[in-house]
N, C-alpha and C positions, 0 to 999 in steps of 0.2 A: 469246698464242700466235698465230703467223702462220698463213698458209694452209697446208694440207696437201693433197697430191695423191697418192693411193695407188691403184694399179691392181691388181686381183686377178682371176684366172681361176678360176671355180668348178670343182671337180673333176667329172669326168664320171661319171655314174651311169647305166649302161645306154645307152640311145639318146637321153637328154636332151641338148638343146643346151647348149653351154658358153658362158655369158655372160661378157662382159668388163665389169667395173664400175670406174668411176673416180669418186671422191668428193672434192670440194674443200670444206673446212670454212672458213668465214669468221668472223673475230673481229668481233663487232659493236662499234660505237662505245661509248665508256665510258658514255654517257648511258643505255644500255640494260642496264647491269650487273644481272644477276640475273633478267632477263626471259625469256631464251631457253635452251632446251636446246642449240640450235645453229641457225645459218643455213648451209645447205649446198646445193651444186649437184652433182647426181648424173647421170652418163651411163651408160646401160646399152646395150651393143651385143650383138646376137645374130647368129650366122652367117646369111648369105643363105638364105632359104627355111625358116629354123627357125621353129617355133611359139612361142607365148608360154611364159614360165616361170612357175611357181607357187611361192608361199612363204607364210609366216605371220609377220606382225608380232606382237611380244609386247605385253603391256599397257604403256601409255605415257601421257604427258601429251598435251594437246591439240596438234593440228598443222594447218597449212595446207600444201597441196602443189599445185604447178602443173606440168602435163605438156605437153611439146612433143614430138610424135611420137605413139606409141600412148597411149591412155588406159587406166587400170586397170579391171578388173572386180574388185570388192572387196566384202567383206561382214563385218560384225561382228554376231554374235548375231541373224542373220536379216535384218538391215537391209543392203540392197545398193545399190551405186552402179555405174553403167556409162556410159561415154561422156563423162564430165565432165572438162574440162581443169583445173578448179579443184575440189579435193576437200578438204573439212573433216572433221576427226575430233575428238571430244571426249575428255576423259580416259577411259581404258579400264582395265577389269579383266579383259578377255577378249581373245582373239587376233583379229587381222584377217587373214582369208584373202584373198589377192589373186593375180591373174595379170597379166603385163605383157610387152610386147614392147620393141623398140628405142625408146629414149626419152631425152630430156634433161629433167631435173626440178629445180625449186627446192623446197626444203622449209624450213619454219620451225616449230620446236617451241617451245611456250610453257610455261615453268615456272609454278607457281601465281602468282608475282608478275606474270608476263606476262599471265596470265588477268585478274588484277585491273586491269591498266593498259590492256588492249586489248579486253576484252569486257564488255558490260553484263549479260549473262545470268548467272544462277547456274550455276556449273560442274556442280552436281548435276543440272541440267536437260538437260545435254548429254552425260552419261556414256554410253559404249558406243554412240555414234552415228557413222555415216559418211554423208556427204551430198554432193550437188552444192553446193559452197560458195556459188555465186552465187544459189541458190534458197532457202537457209536463213537465217532472220533473224539468227541468232547469228553467222554468218560472212560475210554478203553485203557488209559494209562493206569487205572486202578484194577484192571481185570486180573492181574497177578495175585491179588488177595483172595480170589474166589476159592481156590483149592484149600487154603488154610482155614478161612472163616466158615466154609461150608462143610468142614470135615468133623463129624461127630466124635471122632477119636482124639481130637485135640481139645484140651480143656480150655475154659474161658480165659484164664489168666495168660496162658501161652498165646491164645488168639489175640488178646488185647495187646500183648507185647509186640506181636508181629504187625498188627495194625498201626500202632504208634511208630514203629520203625519204618514202615512204608510211607506214612505221612511225613515223617521227618525227612526222608530221602526225596520226597516229591516237592516239598514246600520251597517256594522262591519268593524273595521280597519283591515289593511293588512300590514304585515311586509315588503312587497316588494314595498311599495308605492314610495320610493325615486327612485328605479330603473325604475318603470313604468313612472314616470314623466320625467326622463332623456331620455328614449327611445322615448317617445311621443314628447317631445320638439325637439329632434333631427330630427325626421321624418317630423314634420311640418315646422320647421324653417331652417333646414339644406339643403344642396345641395350636398348630398353624392352620389358618383358614384359606391361605392362598399360596401359590408357587412363589410369588414375589416375596412374601413374608418368610417362607422357608429359605429362599436364597439369601436373604439378608441375614438370617440367623446363622447360616453356614459361611457367611462372609465370602460369597462367590457370585459371579454373574449368573443370570438365569440360564444362559447358554452352557456355561461350565457345569452348572448343576444338572442340566439335562444330559450332557455327555457322560458325566460321572454315573448318573442313575442308569443310563442305558448300558454302559460298559460293565458295571459291577452289580447292579441291583436288578436289572432286567426290564424295568418298566419306567414309564415317565414319572416325574415327580408327583403330578396330580393323581395318577392312579395309585402310587405308593401311599400317599396320604389317605386316600379313600379306603384302600385295603387295610391300613392300620386301624382306622376308625371302625371298620366293619369287624375286624378280628377282635377288637376289644369287646364289642357287643356280643359276638357269638361265643367267645370264651366265657364271659360272665354268665350267659344263659346256660352253658353246658356244665359249669361248675356248681351253679345254684340250680339243682335239677328241677325244683318246683317254681322257679322264677318265671314270670310272664315276660314276653318279649318287650313290653313297654317298660318293664323294670330293668331290663338288661341293655336297652338301647343307649348308645353313647349320647352325651348331652349335645353334641354338635349336629345331630339329625334334627331337621326342622319339624318333622312330624313322622308318624308311623308310615305314611304312604311313601315318603322318601326312603325310609329304612327298608321297606318291602321291595322297592325298586332295586336298591343296592344289593339286597339279599339275593334277589333273582339273578342279578348280573354275576355275582361272585359264586353262588352255589347252584345256579341253573334250576332253582325251584323256589317256591314260596316258603316263608318261615313255617307256616302250618304244615306244609308237606314234609319239611325237614324234621320238625318236632315229632311227627307221627312215625318216623322211621326208627327202627332199632339201631342202637350204636353199641354193639356187643364188645367192640375193641376200643374205639376211640375215647369214650367217656372214661373208662378205667385207666387208659394210658395217660390221658390228660391229668387226671387226679394224681397219679403216681408222679408224673413229671412236675406238677406244681409243688408237691411235697419235697421231692429230691432236688429240684433244679431252680425253684423259685418263680417260674412262670409256666403256664400251662400250654403255651403254643409258641412255635418257633418265631413267629413274627413279632412277638412281644419281648423277645430276648434283647438285652442291651448290647452295645458294641464292645463293652469292656468287661473284664472279669467281675464276678459278683463279690 
């Protein structure tokens, strides 16, 4: 899939500023197949004199993001970062609350295979963290990109070339890649109701499955299956803006009470509280991502090229 450039103006809610968001998604070279959720460049413009906009990122895989312009104020589970041009986040099962002003940003999302090839730390040691990437040992090997990707005098094409060159230099093969692909594919494409069933599908013991998930996915197999089910439901709700929660709920939820409990665990609020919030950035970004990339959320991305 080639580049996609989609512009969206968020709907006005009361006196909130109306941001204009443009997202360009880049297809990485074939040598990186299965490593990334996406490589993208985002531009967020706010009216002159407008304050920062606030939104919530959903649970996702690990990311590195480079900000040219304003820098985010962001927090996950009480861990906060402010003023950093290079922000790293690990795999998450909780929301990231953030505020942001006018900015140009490069983002790289890492699928579990990408974590295996680009990071030496266990993914489970980095879950639900957000940090100044230059100062964190698990992310600091990407800090050299900051000057180029946060320089407004370097055009996007040159920045992309520098990003790809740095990724190419950093990538290392991993002997567990076949296992990672099997587990990832089963999580995204399967309809498993138990860890035992997931292990059988992946042709591995439960203990091997648990080790693989902890090392490269960050969470236990059970939590990963629950997160996948929850994200299918939340994404459906956000893309179908007028949908009721009962219409968006995954079929494997026993009832609305179970869904509400899961929602509270993954988003730290009730569905009604989340629906009442403004999403000036995320809804537009998800729509652009679905059009350009085929899925609206990182956790729904398959392990192999589209």
